[in-house]
C-alpha positions as a Markdown table, in Angstrom:
| # | Residue | x | y | z |
|---|---|---|---|---|
| 1 | Met | 0.0 | 0.0 | 0.0 |
| 2 | Thr | 1.6 | 3.2 | -1.2 |
| 3 | Gln | 0.2 | 6.7 | -1.7 |
| 4 | Pro | 1.4 | 10.0 | -3.0 |
| 5 | Thr | 2.1 | 12.7 | -0.4 |
| 6 | Asp | -0.9 | 14.9 | 0.3 |
| 7 | Ile | -0.3 | 18.6 | -0.2 |
| 8 | Arg | -2.8 | 21.2 | 0.9 |
| 9 | Gly | -5.6 | 18.7 | 1.4 |
| 10 | Glu | -5.2 | 17.0 | -2.0 |
| 11 | His | -6.4 | 13.6 | -0.7 |
| 12 | Leu | -8.0 | 12.2 | -3.9 |
| 13 | Pro | -4.8 | 10.9 | -5.5 |
| 14 | Ala | -3.9 | 9.1 | -2.2 |
| 15 | Ala | -7.4 | 7.6 | -2.0 |
| 16 | Leu | -7.2 | 6.3 | -5.6 |
| 17 | Ser | -3.8 | 4.8 | -5.0 |
| 18 | Leu | -5.1 | 2.9 | -1.9 |
| 19 | Ala | -8.2 | 1.8 | -3.6 |
| 20 | Ala | -6.2 | 0.4 | -6.5 |
| 21 | Ser | -4.3 | -1.8 | -4.1 |
| 22 | Gly | -7.6 | -3.2 | -2.7 |
| 23 | Val | -8.0 | -1.0 | 0.3 |
| 24 | Pro | -11.6 | 0.6 | 0.7 |
| 25 | Val | -11.2 | 4.3 | 1.4 |
| 26 | Leu | -13.4 | 7.2 | 2.7 |
| 27 | Pro | -12.8 | 10.9 | 3.4 |
| 28 | Leu | -12.6 | 12.2 | 7.0 |
| 29 | Arg | -13.6 | 15.7 | 8.0 |
| 30 | Ala | -11.4 | 17.8 | 10.3 |
| 31 | Gly | -11.3 | 16.2 | 13.7 |
| 32 | Lys | -10.8 | 12.7 | 12.2 |
| 33 | Val | -14.6 | 12.1 | 11.9 |
| 34 | Pro | -16.6 | 10.8 | 8.9 |
| 35 | Phe | -19.0 | 13.0 | 7.0 |
| 36 | Gly | -22.4 | 12.8 | 8.7 |
| 37 | Asn | -25.5 | 11.4 | 7.1 |
| 38 | Cys | -27.3 | 13.6 | 4.7 |
| 39 | Arg | -30.9 | 14.4 | 5.3 |
| 40 | Arg | -32.1 | 11.5 | 3.1 |
| 41 | Cys | -30.0 | 9.0 | 5.1 |
| 42 | Ala | -30.5 | 10.4 | 8.6 |
| 43 | Asp | -31.2 | 7.8 | 11.2 |
| 44 | Asn | -30.5 | 5.1 | 8.6 |
| 45 | Ala | -33.8 | 5.8 | 6.9 |
| 46 | Cys | -32.2 | 4.7 | 3.7 |
| 47 | Gly | -31.3 | 1.3 | 5.0 |
| 48 | Gly | -27.6 | 1.8 | 5.4 |
| 49 | Arg | -24.7 | 0.4 | 3.4 |
| 50 | Pro | -23.8 | -3.1 | 4.5 |
| 51 | Asn | -21.6 | -3.7 | 1.5 |
| 52 | Met | -18.2 | -2.5 | 2.6 |
| 53 | Lys | -16.5 | -2.6 | -0.9 |
| 54 | Ser | -18.9 | -0.5 | -2.9 |
| 55 | Ala | -21.5 | 2.3 | -2.5 |
| 56 | Gly | -23.9 | -0.4 | -1.5 |
| 57 | Pro | -27.7 | -0.6 | -1.8 |
| 58 | Cys | -28.3 | 3.0 | -0.5 |
| 59 | Ala | -29.0 | 5.2 | -3.5 |
| 60 | Cys | -27.3 | 8.2 | -1.9 |
| 61 | Pro | -24.1 | 8.9 | -3.8 |
| 62 | Ala | -22.4 | 10.7 | -0.9 |
| 63 | Pro | -19.8 | 9.3 | 1.5 |
| 64 | Cys | -22.1 | 9.7 | 4.4 |
| 65 | His | -22.2 | 6.2 | 6.0 |
| 66 | Ala | -18.8 | 6.2 | 7.8 |
| 67 | Trp | -16.9 | 2.9 | 7.5 |
| 68 | Ala | -19.8 | 1.3 | 5.5 |
| 69 | Ala | -19.3 | 3.9 | 2.7 |
| 70 | Ala | -15.6 | 2.9 | 2.2 |
| 71 | Thr | -15.1 | 1.7 | -1.3 |
| 72 | Thr | -12.4 | 0.6 | -3.8 |
| 73 | Asp | -14.5 | 1.7 | -6.8 |
| 74 | Pro | -12.6 | 4.6 | -8.6 |
| 75 | Asp | -15.8 | 5.8 | -10.3 |
| 76 | Val | -17.4 | 6.3 | -6.9 |
| 77 | Ile | -14.3 | 7.9 | -5.4 |
| 78 | Gln | -14.0 | 10.4 | -8.3 |
| 79 | Ser | -17.7 | 11.1 | -8.5 |
| 80 | Gly | -18.9 | 14.7 | -8.1 |
| 81 | Val | -20.1 | 14.5 | -4.5 |
| 82 | Trp | -17.1 | 12.5 | -3.4 |
| 83 | Arg | -14.7 | 15.0 | -5.1 |
| 84 | Arg | -16.4 | 17.8 | -3.1 |
| 85 | Ala | -15.9 | 15.8 | 0.0 |
| 86 | Trp | -12.2 | 15.2 | -0.8 |
| 87 | Val | -11.7 | 19.0 | -1.2 |
| 88 | Arg | -13.1 | 19.5 | 2.3 |
| 89 | Ala | -11.5 | 16.4 | 3.8 |
| 90 | Gly | -9.0 | 16.6 | 6.6 |
| 91 | Ala | -7.6 | 13.1 | 6.1 |
| 92 | Val | -8.0 | 9.8 | 4.2 |
| 93 | Ala | -9.4 | 6.9 | 6.1 |
| 94 | Tyr | -9.8 | 3.2 | 5.2 |
| 95 | His | -11.8 | 0.2 | 6.4 |
| 96 | Pro | -9.2 | -2.3 | 7.7 |
| 97 | Gly | -11.7 | -5.2 | 7.8 |
| 98 | Gly | -12.6 | -4.6 | 4.1 |
| 99 | Ala | -8.9 | -5.0 | 3.2 |
| 100 | Trp | -8.6 | -8.1 | 5.5 |
| 101 | Leu | -6.5 | -6.1 | 7.9 |
| 102 | Thr | -6.5 | -5.4 | 11.7 |
| 103 | Val | -5.1 | -2.3 | 13.2 |
| 104 | Val | -4.0 | -2.3 | 16.8 |
| 105 | Asp | -4.2 | 1.4 | 17.7 |
| 106 | Leu | -1.7 | 2.2 | 20.5 |
| 107 | Asp | -2.7 | 5.6 | 21.8 |
| 108 | Asn | 0.2 | 6.5 | 24.1 |
| 109 | Ala | 3.8 | 5.5 | 25.0 |
| 110 | Asp | 2.7 | 3.1 | 27.7 |
| 111 | Ala | 0.5 | 1.2 | 25.2 |
| 112 | Val | 3.4 | 1.1 | 22.7 |
| 113 | Thr | 5.7 | -0.3 | 25.4 |
| 114 | Trp | 3.1 | -3.0 | 26.3 |
| 115 | Ala | 2.8 | -4.0 | 22.6 |
| 116 | Arg | 6.5 | -4.3 | 22.2 |
| 117 | Lys | 6.7 | -6.7 | 25.1 |
| 118 | Thr | 3.5 | -8.6 | 24.3 |
| 119 | Leu | 2.6 | -8.7 | 20.6 |
| 120 | Pro | 4.4 | -10.3 | 17.6 |
| 121 | Val | 6.4 | -7.8 | 15.5 |
| 122 | Thr | 4.5 | -6.6 | 12.4 |
| 123 | Lys | 4.2 | -3.5 | 10.3 |
| 124 | Thr | 4.1 | -0.3 | 12.3 |
| 125 | Val | 2.9 | 3.2 | 11.5 |
| 126 | Pro | 3.7 | 6.2 | 13.8 |
| 127 | Thr | 0.7 | 8.3 | 14.9 |
| 128 | Thr | 0.5 | 11.6 | 16.7 |
| 129 | Arg | 0.6 | 10.0 | 20.1 |
| 130 | Gly | 1.6 | 6.4 | 19.5 |
| 131 | Glu | 1.6 | 3.8 | 16.8 |
| 132 | His | -0.6 | 1.6 | 14.6 |
| 133 | Trp | 0.4 | -2.0 | 14.5 |
| 134 | Ile | -1.1 | -3.6 | 11.4 |
| 135 | Tyr | -1.7 | -7.4 | 11.0 |
| 136 | Leu | -2.9 | -9.4 | 8.1 |
| 137 | Gly | -6.4 | -10.8 | 8.9 |
| 138 | Ser | -9.7 | -9.3 | 10.1 |
| 139 | Met | -11.6 | -9.6 | 13.4 |
| 140 | Gln | -14.2 | -7.9 | 15.6 |
| 141 | Ser | -13.4 | -4.3 | 16.3 |
| 142 | Ala | -13.4 | -3.0 | 19.9 |
| 143 | Asn | -12.4 | 0.1 | 21.8 |
| 144 | Ala | -10.5 | 0.2 | 25.1 |
| 145 | Val | -9.5 | -3.5 | 25.1 |
| 146 | Arg | -6.8 | -2.3 | 27.6 |
| 147 | Pro | -5.6 | 1.1 | 28.6 |
| 148 | Gly | -4.7 | 3.1 | 25.4 |
| 149 | Val | -5.4 | 0.2 | 23.0 |
| 150 | Asp | -8.2 | 0.0 | 20.5 |
| 151 | Ile | -8.8 | -2.7 | 17.8 |
| 152 | Lys | -9.9 | -1.4 | 14.4 |
| 153 | Ser | -10.9 | -4.0 | 11.8 |
| 154 | Thr | -14.5 | -4.9 | 10.8 |
| 155 | Met | -17.1 | -2.2 | 11.1 |
| 156 | Ala | -14.5 | 0.5 | 11.9 |
| 157 | Tyr | -12.2 | 2.9 | 10.1 |
| 158 | Ala | -8.6 | 4.0 | 10.6 |
| 159 | Arg | -6.7 | 7.0 | 9.4 |
| 160 | Trp | -4.2 | 6.3 | 6.6 |
| 161 | Leu | -0.9 | 7.7 | 7.9 |
| 162 | Gly | 1.5 | 6.2 | 5.4 |
| 163 | Pro | 2.8 | 2.7 | 4.4 |
| 164 | Gly | 4.7 | 2.2 | 7.7 |
| 165 | Thr | 7.8 | 0.1 | 8.2 |
| 166 | Gly | 8.4 | -3.6 | 8.8 |
| 167 | Thr | 6.8 | -6.7 | 7.5 |
| 168 | Met | 3.1 | -7.4 | 8.1 |
| 169 | Thr | 2.5 | -10.7 | 9.9 |
| 170 | Ala | -0.6 | -12.8 | 10.3 |
| 171 | Leu | -3.1 | -11.8 | 12.9 |
| 172 | Pro | -2.1 | -13.6 | 16.0 |
| 173 | Asp | -4.4 | -15.2 | 18.6 |
| 174 | Val | -3.0 | -12.9 | 21.3 |
| 175 | Val | -4.6 | -10.0 | 19.5 |
| 176 | Arg | -7.9 | -11.8 | 18.8 |
| 177 | Ala | -8.0 | -12.6 | 22.5 |
| 178 | Leu | -8.0 | -8.9 | 23.5 |
| 179 | Thr | -11.7 | -8.6 | 22.5 |
| 180 | Val | -12.8 | -11.8 | 24.3 |
| 181 | Lys | -14.7 | -11.0 | 27.4 |
| 182 | Ala | -14.2 | -12.9 | 30.6 |
| 183 | Pro | -17.2 | -15.0 | 31.7 |
| 184 | Ser | -17.9 | -12.5 | 34.4 |
| 185 | Thr | -18.5 | -9.8 | 31.9 |
| 186 | Leu | -20.9 | -11.7 | 29.7 |
| 187 | Pro | -24.6 | -10.7 | 29.7 |
| 188 | Pro | -26.6 | -12.2 | 32.6 |
| 189 | Ala | -28.1 | -15.7 | 32.3 |
| 190 | Pro | -31.2 | -15.7 | 30.2 |
| 191 | Gln | -34.2 | -14.5 | 32.1 |
| 192 | Ala | -37.7 | -13.6 | 31.0 |
| 193 | Ile | -38.2 | -9.9 | 30.3 |
| 194 | Ala | -41.3 | -9.0 | 32.2 |
| 195 | Val | -43.3 | -6.5 | 30.3 |
| 196 | Pro | -47.0 | -5.8 | 30.0 |
| 197 | Ala | -49.0 | -7.6 | 27.3 |
| 198 | Pro | -50.3 | -5.5 | 24.4 |
| 199 | Ala | -53.4 | -3.6 | 25.3 |
| 200 | Gly | -56.5 | -5.5 | 24.2 |
| 201 | Gly | -54.5 | -8.8 | 23.7 |
| 202 | Gly | -54.2 | -10.3 | 20.2 |
| 203 | Glu | -51.2 | -11.4 | 18.2 |
| 204 | Cys | -48.2 | -9.2 | 18.3 |
| 205 | Pro | -48.0 | -7.1 | 15.1 |
| 206 | His | -44.2 | -7.3 | 15.2 |
| 207 | Arg | -43.9 | -11.0 | 15.4 |
| 208 | Thr | -42.2 | -11.5 | 12.1 |
| 209 | Pro | -38.6 | -12.6 | 11.8 |
| 210 | Ala | -37.7 | -10.0 | 9.2 |
| 211 | Tyr | -39.1 | -7.0 | 11.0 |
| 212 | Leu | -37.8 | -7.9 | 14.4 |
| 213 | Asp | -34.3 | -9.0 | 13.2 |
| 214 | Arg | -33.9 | -5.8 | 11.1 |
| 215 | Gly | -34.8 | -3.7 | 14.1 |
| 216 | Ile | -32.3 | -5.5 | 16.4 |
| 217 | Ala | -29.6 | -5.3 | 13.6 |
| 218 | Met | -30.1 | -1.6 | 13.2 |
| 219 | Ala | -29.9 | -1.1 | 17.0 |
| 220 | Glu | -26.6 | -3.0 | 17.0 |
| 221 | Gln | -25.3 | -0.9 | 14.2 |
| 222 | Arg | -26.3 | 2.3 | 15.9 |
| 223 | Ile | -24.4 | 1.3 | 19.1 |
| 224 | Thr | -21.4 | 0.1 | 17.1 |
| 225 | Ala | -21.2 | 3.3 | 15.1 |
| 226 | Ala | -21.1 | 5.5 | 18.2 |
| 227 | Arg | -17.9 | 7.6 | 18.3 |
| 228 | Glu | -18.8 | 9.6 | 21.4 |
| 229 | Ala | -21.4 | 9.7 | 24.1 |
| 230 | Val | -21.5 | 5.9 | 24.1 |
| 231 | His | -23.5 | 5.7 | 27.4 |
| 232 | Ala | -26.2 | 8.0 | 26.0 |
| 233 | Thr | -26.3 | 6.1 | 22.7 |
| 234 | Val | -26.7 | 2.8 | 24.4 |
| 235 | Tyr | -29.5 | 4.1 | 26.6 |
| 236 | Arg | -31.4 | 5.8 | 23.7 |
| 237 | Thr | -31.0 | 2.7 | 21.6 |
| 238 | Phe | -32.4 | 0.4 | 24.4 |
| 239 | Leu | -35.2 | 2.9 | 24.8 |
| 240 | Ala | -36.1 | 2.8 | 21.1 |
| 241 | Val | -36.1 | -1.0 | 21.0 |
| 242 | Leu | -38.2 | -1.3 | 24.1 |
| 243 | Ser | -40.7 | 1.3 | 23.0 |
| 244 | Thr | -41.2 | -0.6 | 19.7 |
| 245 | His | -41.1 | -4.2 | 20.9 |
| 246 | Gly | -41.1 | -4.2 | 24.7 |
| 247 | Arg | -44.9 | -4.2 | 25.3 |
| 248 | Cys | -45.6 | -6.8 | 22.7 |
| 249 | Gly | -43.6 | -9.6 | 24.3 |
| 250 | Cys | -41.7 | -10.3 | 21.1 |
| 251 | Leu | -38.3 | -9.6 | 22.6 |
| 252 | Thr | -36.3 | -12.6 | 23.7 |
| 253 | Asp | -33.3 | -13.1 | 25.9 |
| 254 | Ala | -31.3 | -13.7 | 22.7 |
| 255 | His | -32.2 | -10.2 | 21.4 |
| 256 | Met | -31.3 | -8.7 | 24.7 |
| 257 | Ala | -27.9 | -10.5 | 24.7 |
| 258 | Arg | -27.2 | -9.2 | 21.2 |
| 259 | Leu | -27.7 | -5.6 | 22.3 |
| 260 | Phe | -25.6 | -6.1 | 25.5 |
| 261 | Thr | -22.8 | -7.7 | 23.4 |
| 262 | Ala | -22.8 | -4.7 | 21.0 |
| 263 | Ala | -22.6 | -2.3 | 24.0 |
| 264 | Gln | -19.8 | -4.2 | 25.6 |
| 265 | Ala | -17.8 | -4.2 | 22.4 |
| 266 | Lys | -17.9 | -0.4 | 22.8 |
| 267 | Gly | -16.5 | -0.6 | 26.3 |
| 268 | Glu | -19.7 | -0.7 | 28.3 |
| 269 | Thr | -19.7 | -3.0 | 31.4 |
| 270 | Val | -22.6 | -5.5 | 32.2 |
| 271 | Arg | -23.6 | -3.1 | 35.0 |
| 272 | His | -23.8 | -0.2 | 32.6 |
| 273 | Cys | -25.9 | -2.3 | 30.2 |
| 274 | Thr | -28.2 | -3.5 | 32.9 |
| 275 | Asp | -28.7 | 0.0 | 34.3 |
| 276 | Ala | -29.4 | 1.4 | 30.9 |
| 277 | Trp | -31.9 | -1.4 | 30.2 |
| 278 | Thr | -33.6 | -0.9 | 33.6 |
| 279 | Asn | -33.8 | 2.8 | 33.2 |
| 280 | Ala | -35.4 | 2.5 | 29.8 |
| 281 | Leu | -38.0 | 0.1 | 31.2 |
| 282 | Thr | -38.7 | 2.6 | 34.0 |
| 283 | Arg | -38.9 | 5.5 | 31.6 |
| 284 | Leu | -41.5 | 3.6 | 29.6 |
| 285 | Gly | -43.4 | 2.5 | 32.7 |
| 286 | Met | -42.8 | -1.2 | 32.2 |
């Protein structure tokens, strides 16, 4: 992976070079954040972009779906709306998982010292405060797997900071293990979610696999995509799920566990998840 040096925000050539080598790219605004959803795509009304290597099923031509908008298609990257984004961009980002890569983001000197003592040597890229260690292979992304260490792979993006030095090695088990929660941090054992039955009785209008599964998947995506205010995002997402499905009795322990797992991948503890769930139930009078 090589790229021309960016001068005065000329990120398009760099993006095209990366895409040609099979790395899905996207522009970042100042502050290292993606371009936000346009009005048509707000709150995922468009259905999102699950295809990480192209513009996806959403008809919106803009790069407004964060990591899911990352693409290797030069026609998309050079389209009018993307060109305007590159002019305004503060950096080039890429989707590591889409390129079958995993980035261990070491955010400070202590984290770098830990990595040098613990992890297999691989390609490294210097960052403002630490280093990116890049391995060949993809895995689940997770923030704060230990102090100063984030994992960026699937459903995440990383800034492109240059080709780095060293030889890339295969993703080791010691890195994969960083996202594995200890048994004590797993969601509680399955329990019935006690909520009132629908007023008037009758069959739950949401009891269709497609409708319910899509709702839970969108809730998981909303939590996973949170870049800040994670606590508030988790609570609001739980509140939205319960307000739609909680009174019908169609939620199962498996659905609850999926939401808890998504929240824990963002650094939430089981206690935080339980408190957010309980608070949402209380707010809705359940």
